[in-house]
N, C-alpha and C positions, 0 to 999 in steps of 0.2 A: 462463533463468538459474536458475530455482528448482530444477531438477534437479541442476545442478552444485553449488549451495549445499548442498542436502540431502545429496548424496553426500559432499561434503567434510567437512561437520559431522554425520556419521552418528550420532555419539555424543551429540548435543545435541538437546533438544527445541526446535524452531523454530516459532513461532506465525505462521501465515499469515492474511492477510485474504481471505476467500472471494471468488472471482470476480476477483481482481486480480493473478493470477500474471504477466500480460503486463506489468504496471507495475513489477515489481521491478527496482531499479537497483543493489542491493547489500546489504550486511549490516554492522553495526557491530561493535565489539569485544565487546559484551555479547550478541552473537547476536540482535540485533533486526533484522528485515528493514527495508530502506529502500525506500520506494515513491515513484515519480514522481507528483505530484498531477496534473500535466498528463495523463499517461497514464491515471490513474484516471478523470479526468473524461471523457476520450475513450471509455473503456469504458462508463461510465454513459450517455453521450449516445447510445449505440447503441439505447437503450430509452426515453429521455426527453429532454426539451428541455434546453438548456444551463442555464437557470435552475433547473429542477428537479433537474438533476445536481448543481449547485453546492450547493443547499439539502440534498439527500440526503447528499452527501459530508460537508458540514460538520457535520451533526447526527448522522447515523448511522454514519459511518465515522471521520472524523478526531476526532470528539467522543466516541467510545467508548474508555473506558479498560478494558483487560482484563488488568491486572496488569503486572508488571515487563517482560514481554516484549511489551508493546504496541508495534506497529510504529511506525516513524519515517515521517512524511509530509514529503517534500521538495518545497517550493514552487518548482519549477524552470520556467523559461521562462514565467512567469505574470506578466501585467501587470495591475495593479489600477487 
């Protein structure tokens, strides 16, 4: 999906979250990428436990503000 988005919006700087290309589910009107949290956690769980993945995601990924183009994190299919 990221390749199609970058090609379509070739004249726009799009901020990506490193290592989570597989988790991209769309883009909003302000050109902010939208990521599936479920998919992000699955990616992190390849290298760490579920609990560590959740902690890492919450603190280092979702909690990181990197300006107006900070990605959107969609809590899809997630049961709390």
